[in-house]
KOLKOL-803955 format. One line per field, with one value per atom (N, C-alpha, C, CB): residue number from 1; residue in one letter; atom name; x negated, y, z. Coordinates in nm, 3 decimals. Glycine has a CB too. Example, Ala and Ser with C-alpha at 12.3 -4.5 7.8 and 13.67 -1.06 7.14 Angstrom:
<sites>
num <- (1/1/1/1/2/2/2/2)
residu <- (A/A/A/A/S/S/S/S)
atome <- (N/CA/C/CB/N/CA/C/CB)
c1 <- (-1.319/-1.230/-1.320/-1.131/-1.285/-1.367/-1.290/-1.408)
c2 <- (-0.569/-0.450/-0.330/-0.447/-0.225/-0.106/0.003/-0.060)
c3 <- (0.780/0.780/0.780/0.905/0.708/0.714/0.787/0.572)
</sites>
This chain:
<sites>
num <- (1/1/1/1/2/2/2/2/3/3/3/3/4/4/4/4/5/5/5/5/6/6/6/6/7/7/7/7/8/8/8/8/9/9/9/9/10/10/10/10/11/11/11/11/12/12/12/12/13/13/13/13/14/14/14/14/15/15/15/15/16/16/16/16/17/17/17/17/18/18/18/18/19/19/19/19/20/20/20/20/21/21/21/21/22/22/22/22/23/23/23/23/24/24/24/24/25/25/25/25/26/26/26/26/27/27/27/27/28/28/28/28/29/29/29/29/30/30/30/30/31/31/31/31/32/32/32/32/33/33/33/33/34/34/34/34/35/35/35/35/36/36/36/36/37/37/37/37/38/38/38/38/39/39/39/39/40/40/40/40/41/41/41/41/42/42/42/42/43/43/43/43/44/44/44/44/45/45/45/45/46/46/46/46/47/47/47/47/48/48/48/48/49/49/49/49/50/50/50/50/51/51/51/51/52/52/52/52/53/53/53/53/54/54/54/54/55/55/55/55/56/56/56/56/57/57/57/57/58/58/58/58/59/59/59/59/60/60/60/60/61/61/61/61/62/62/62/62/63/63/63/63/64/64/64/64/65/65/65/65/66/66/66/66/67/67/67/67/68/68/68/68/69/69/69/69/70/70/70/70/71/71/71/71/72/72/72/72/73/73/73/73/74/74/74/74/75/75/75/75/76/76/76/76/77/77/77/77/78/78/78/78/79/79/79/79/80/80/80/80/81/81/81/81/82/82/82/82)
residu <- (M/M/M/M/A/A/A/A/F/F/F/F/N/N/N/N/A/A/A/A/D/D/D/D/V/V/V/V/K/K/K/K/L/L/L/L/D/D/D/D/T/T/T/T/L/L/L/L/G/G/G/G/L/L/L/L/F/F/F/F/C/C/C/C/P/P/P/P/M/M/M/M/P/P/P/P/I/I/I/I/I/I/I/I/K/K/K/K/T/T/T/T/S/S/S/S/K/K/K/K/K/K/K/K/I/I/I/I/K/K/K/K/D/D/D/D/L/L/L/L/V/V/V/V/V/V/V/V/G/G/G/G/Q/Q/Q/Q/V/V/V/V/L/L/L/L/E/E/E/E/V/V/V/V/V/V/V/V/S/S/S/S/D/D/D/D/D/D/D/D/E/E/E/E/G/G/G/G/I/I/I/I/K/K/K/K/K/K/K/K/D/D/D/D/M/M/M/M/P/P/P/P/A/A/A/A/W/W/W/W/C/C/C/C/E/E/E/E/T/T/T/T/T/T/T/T/G/G/G/G/H/H/H/H/E/E/E/E/F/F/F/F/L/L/L/L/G/G/G/G/L/L/L/L/E/E/E/E/E/E/E/E/E/E/E/E/L/L/L/L/N/N/N/N/G/G/G/G/R/R/R/R/T/T/T/T/M/M/M/M/H/H/H/H/Y/Y/Y/Y/R/R/R/R/T/T/T/T/Y/Y/Y/Y/V/V/V/V/K/K/K/K/K/K/K/K/S/S/S/S/K/K/K/K)
atome <- (N/CA/C/CB/N/CA/C/CB/N/CA/C/CB/N/CA/C/CB/N/CA/C/CB/N/CA/C/CB/N/CA/C/CB/N/CA/C/CB/N/CA/C/CB/N/CA/C/CB/N/CA/C/CB/N/CA/C/CB/N/CA/C/CB/N/CA/C/CB/N/CA/C/CB/N/CA/C/CB/N/CA/C/CB/N/CA/C/CB/N/CA/C/CB/N/CA/C/CB/N/CA/C/CB/N/CA/C/CB/N/CA/C/CB/N/CA/C/CB/N/CA/C/CB/N/CA/C/CB/N/CA/C/CB/N/CA/C/CB/N/CA/C/CB/N/CA/C/CB/N/CA/C/CB/N/CA/C/CB/N/CA/C/CB/N/CA/C/CB/N/CA/C/CB/N/CA/C/CB/N/CA/C/CB/N/CA/C/CB/N/CA/C/CB/N/CA/C/CB/N/CA/C/CB/N/CA/C/CB/N/CA/C/CB/N/CA/C/CB/N/CA/C/CB/N/CA/C/CB/N/CA/C/CB/N/CA/C/CB/N/CA/C/CB/N/CA/C/CB/N/CA/C/CB/N/CA/C/CB/N/CA/C/CB/N/CA/C/CB/N/CA/C/CB/N/CA/C/CB/N/CA/C/CB/N/CA/C/CB/N/CA/C/CB/N/CA/C/CB/N/CA/C/CB/N/CA/C/CB/N/CA/C/CB/N/CA/C/CB/N/CA/C/CB/N/CA/C/CB/N/CA/C/CB/N/CA/C/CB/N/CA/C/CB/N/CA/C/CB/N/CA/C/CB/N/CA/C/CB/N/CA/C/CB/N/CA/C/CB/N/CA/C/CB/N/CA/C/CB/N/CA/C/CB/N/CA/C/CB/N/CA/C/CB/N/CA/C/CB/N/CA/C/CB/N/CA/C/CB)
c1 <- (1.650/1.628/1.478/1.682/1.442/1.301/1.276/1.256/1.178/1.141/1.000/1.153/0.975/0.840/0.780/0.840/0.687/0.625/0.499/0.592/0.477/0.356/0.241/0.380/0.274/0.174/0.227/0.141/0.136/0.172/0.103/0.136/0.176/0.122/0.144/0.189/0.034/0.038/0.037/-0.081/0.147/0.153/0.173/0.266/0.132/0.145/0.066/0.095/0.128/0.063/0.085/-0.083/0.145/0.172/0.319/0.136/0.342/0.477/0.518/0.490/0.648/0.709/0.632/0.857/0.599/0.640/0.536/0.670/0.432/0.320/0.357/0.218/0.445/0.478/0.539/0.576/0.620/0.681/0.577/0.799/0.489/0.383/0.293/0.300/0.254/0.168/0.243/0.120/0.372/0.453/0.456/0.597/0.478/0.484/0.355/0.513/0.242/0.112/0.090/-0.003/0.123/0.096/0.182/0.120/0.307/0.397/0.351/0.541/0.273/0.219/0.122/0.148/0.061/-0.033/0.037/-0.125/0.167/0.243/0.299/0.356/0.335/0.404/0.554/0.349/0.635/0.780/0.818/0.852/0.901/0.946/0.873/0.930/0.756/0.683/0.747/0.535/0.728/0.787/0.677/0.868/0.701/0.610/0.672/0.581/0.595/0.636/0.565/0.602/0.641/0.584/0.612/0.645/0.504/0.515/0.494/0.413/0.586/0.579/0.629/0.661/0.583/0.639/0.714/0.527/0.739/0.815/0.962/0.758/1.048/1.190/1.255/1.265/1.200/1.254/1.255/1.176/1.171/1.164/1.295/1.050/1.375/1.504/1.596/1.572/1.587/1.669/1.587/1.726/1.460/1.376/1.354/1.243/1.329/1.297/1.416/1.249/1.536/1.649/1.674/1.775/1.657/1.677/1.572/1.673/1.447/1.339/1.366/1.202/1.410/1.441/1.553/1.481/1.654/1.765/1.717/1.879/1.629/1.576/1.484/1.502/1.403/1.301/1.346/1.178/1.456/1.504/1.449/1.474/1.371/1.323/1.430/1.188/1.425/1.530/1.491/1.557/1.573/1.555/1.614/1.621/1.530/1.576/1.624/1.466/1.566/1.609/1.507/1.638/1.547/1.469/1.473/1.523/1.358/1.351/1.291/1.265/1.344/1.292/1.234/1.403/1.119/1.051/0.986/0.947/1.016/0.953/0.815/1.040/0.714/0.575/0.520/0.488/0.523/0.487/0.596/0.348/0.559/0.657/0.697/0.601/0.637/0.658/0.743/0.525/0.840/0.922/0.848/1.063/0.838/0.781/0.894/0.669/0.891/0.991/0.923/1.061/0.981/0.929/1.036/0.895/1.000/1.092/1.038/1.112/1.129/1.093/1.150/1.143/1.060/1.097/1.051/1.034/1.141/1.109/1.087/1.223/0.970/0.941/1.034/0.792/1.107/1.208/1.176/1.337/1.072/1.039/0.891/1.121)
c2 <- (-2.282/-2.154/-2.123/-2.155/-2.008/-1.972/-1.849/-1.945/-1.862/-1.752/-1.709/-1.793/-1.581/-1.530/-1.501/-1.402/-1.586/-1.569/-1.485/-1.707/-1.401/-1.320/-1.399/-1.192/-1.487/-1.565/-1.708/-1.502/-1.805/-1.945/-2.002/-2.027/-2.080/-2.146/-2.296/-2.093/-2.372/-2.517/-2.581/-2.568/-2.649/-2.720/-2.870/-2.663/-2.918/-3.061/-3.143/-3.092/-3.250/-3.338/-3.295/-3.344/-3.178/-3.129/-3.153/-2.978/-3.186/-3.215/-3.120/-3.360/-3.114/-3.024/-3.029/-3.061/-2.913/-2.778/-2.702/-2.700/-2.768/-2.699/-2.615/-2.798/-2.660/-2.572/-2.439/-2.643/-2.441/-2.318/-2.233/-2.350/-2.294/-2.219/-2.150/-2.314/-2.222/-2.163/-2.053/-2.272/-2.072/-1.969/-1.843/-2.021/-1.860/-1.747/-1.666/-1.797/-1.735/-1.666/-1.598/-1.765/-1.669/-1.619/-1.498/-1.728/-1.498/-1.389/-1.256/-1.419/-1.260/-1.137/-1.067/-1.169/-1.142/-1.085/-1.016/-1.195/-1.039/-0.982/-0.845/-1.077/-0.771/-0.644/-0.667/-0.531/-0.582/-0.595/-0.600/-0.477/-0.697/-0.713/-0.823/-0.585/-0.863/-0.971/-1.105/-0.972/-1.201/-1.333/-1.436/-1.369/-1.521/-1.630/-1.761/-1.632/-1.838/-1.974/-2.071/-2.004/-2.156/-2.257/-2.394/-2.245/-2.468/-2.602/-2.703/-2.623/-2.798/-2.897/-3.031/-2.851/-3.137/-3.270/-3.322/-3.368/-3.233/-3.265/-3.228/-3.191/-3.327/-3.302/-3.210/-3.434/-3.204/-3.118/-2.971/-3.137/-2.934/-2.792/-2.745/-2.771/-2.838/-2.801/-2.734/-2.926/-2.774/-2.713/-2.611/-2.820/-2.643/-2.558/-2.418/-2.623/-2.409/-2.277/-2.181/-2.294/-2.224/-2.131/-2.089/-2.195/-2.182/-2.150/-2.051/-2.278/-2.070/-1.979/-1.839/-2.032/-1.833/-1.703/-1.632/-1.722/-1.706/-1.645/-1.591/-1.748/-1.664/-1.624/-1.503/-1.739/-1.497/-1.392/-1.271/-1.449/-1.283/-1.170/-1.162/-1.045/-1.261/-1.265/-1.329/-1.343/-1.303/-1.350/-1.482/-1.244/-1.584/-1.713/-1.704/-1.829/-1.719/-1.704/-1.834/-1.646/-1.946/-2.071/-2.182/-2.051/-2.297/-2.420/-2.492/-2.511/-2.544/-2.630/-2.763/-2.563/-2.871/-3.005/-3.062/-3.098/-3.127/-3.181/-3.313/-3.081/-3.418/-3.547/-3.546/-3.664/-3.567/-3.568/-3.708/-3.457/-3.793/-3.934/-3.998/-3.949/-4.047/-4.108/-4.013/-4.236/-3.897/-3.804/-3.685/-3.756/-3.650/-3.533/-3.411/-3.547/-3.310/-3.182/-3.080/-3.134/-3.002/-2.898/-2.764/-2.915/-2.676/-2.539/-2.446/-2.503/-2.376/-2.280/-2.140/-2.304/-2.045/-1.909/-1.814/-1.871/-1.733/-1.642/-1.502/-1.687/-1.406/-1.266/-1.196/-1.195/-1.132/-1.060/-0.939/-1.016/-0.932/-0.827/-0.722/-0.888/-0.745/-0.645/-0.649/-0.668)
c3 <- (-2.385/-2.321/-2.324/-2.175/-2.367/-2.373/-2.286/-2.520/-2.199/-2.111/-2.145/-1.961/-2.135/-2.155/-2.018/-2.244/-1.977/-1.846/-1.859/-1.783/-1.761/-1.756/-1.695/-1.676/-1.601/-1.529/-1.514/-1.389/-1.526/-1.511/-1.388/-1.638/-1.309/-1.191/-1.207/-1.060/-1.208/-1.223/-1.085/-1.309/-1.049/-0.921/-0.944/-0.834/-1.060/-1.090/-0.987/-1.233/-0.941/-0.844/-0.699/-0.872/-0.680/-0.544/-0.509/-0.532/-0.384/-0.341/-0.230/-0.294/-0.209/-0.112/0.020/-0.090/0.072/0.035/-0.048/0.159/-0.096/-0.160/-0.282/-0.200/-0.374/-0.487/-0.442/-0.581/-0.337/-0.288/-0.215/-0.193/-0.140/-0.070/-0.172/0.020/-0.277/-0.380/-0.457/-0.478/-0.481/-0.547/-0.462/-0.572/-0.333/-0.240/-0.242/-0.099/-0.248/-0.253/-0.388/-0.224/-0.495/-0.630/-0.665/-0.731/-0.622/-0.660/-0.602/-0.614/-0.496/-0.436/-0.530/-0.304/-0.625/-0.721/-0.838/-0.774/-0.853/-0.965/-0.929/-1.007/-1.031/-1.009/-1.032/-1.104/-0.974/-0.988/-1.136/-0.917/-1.170/-1.308/-1.383/-1.381/-1.335/-1.402/-1.372/-1.360/-1.465/-1.454/-1.429/-1.581/-1.329/-1.294/-1.339/-1.142/-1.413/-1.454/-1.360/-1.606/-1.294/-1.204/-1.264/-1.058/-1.291/-1.348/-1.237/-1.464/-1.225/-1.118/-1.168/-0.996/-1.103/-1.130/-1.007/-1.171/-0.912/-0.792/-0.816/-0.667/-0.821/-0.850/-0.748/-0.855/-0.628/-0.524/-0.561/-0.400/-0.657/-0.697/-0.757/-0.798/-0.808/-0.869/-0.767/-0.928/-0.642/-0.537/-0.457/-0.443/-0.438/-0.353/-0.410/-0.331/-0.542/-0.599/-0.596/-0.743/-0.636/-0.624/-0.478/-0.681/-0.385/-0.244/-0.195/-0.158/-0.238/-0.199/-0.256/-0.249/-0.380/-0.442/-0.367/-0.589/-0.329/-0.256/-0.121/-0.235/-0.056/0.074/0.064/0.138/-0.041/-0.052/-0.132/-0.115/-0.206/-0.285/-0.425/-0.214/-0.467/-0.605/-0.692/-0.616/-0.822/-0.913/-0.977/-1.022/-0.954/-1.019/-1.158/-0.936/-1.261/-1.399/-1.461/-1.484/-1.417/-1.476/-1.460/-1.620/-1.513/-1.502/-1.636/-1.388/-1.676/-1.794/-1.750/-1.909/-1.806/-1.778/-1.906/-1.721/-1.893/-2.010/-1.972/-2.066/-2.047/-2.023/-2.086/-2.080/-2.004/-2.050/-2.024/-1.977/-2.127/-2.107/-2.024/-2.038/-1.907/-1.816/-1.704/-1.757/-1.702/-1.592/-1.636/-1.536/-1.554/-1.580/-1.527/-1.515/-1.610/-1.569/-1.560/-1.668/-1.454/-1.431/-1.441/-1.293/-1.520/-1.533/-1.477/-1.684/-1.372/-1.314/-1.341/-1.162/-1.353/-1.387/-1.282/-1.528/-1.225/-1.118/-1.156/-0.982/-1.143/-1.169/-1.036/-1.251/-1.023/-0.901/-0.891/-0.897/-0.781/-0.766/-0.664/-0.732/-0.586/-0.483/-0.451/-0.356)
</sites>
C-alpha cells in the first residue's frame, strides 16, 4: 500500500502517549484534506492511532510496518478531516 503524505512526523524513540500528543499538535498545522504520515517505533500506535482518529473525526488511512535493522517501524497515515 502506498500513501502520498503531505507532511511527515517523526516520533521514533517516543512512547505512549507522546506519538499521539505530537500528532494532535501537528495536524492543527495542516489544511483539510492533507495527509500526515506518523513514523513510530512504539507498537502501541497500531491501536492508538485508529482510536485517536475515531475520537477526533480525522480519517485513518492505514498502517505500514517495516523492519529497520532490529527495530520495527510503524508508519500511520491520517487525513485531516476537519
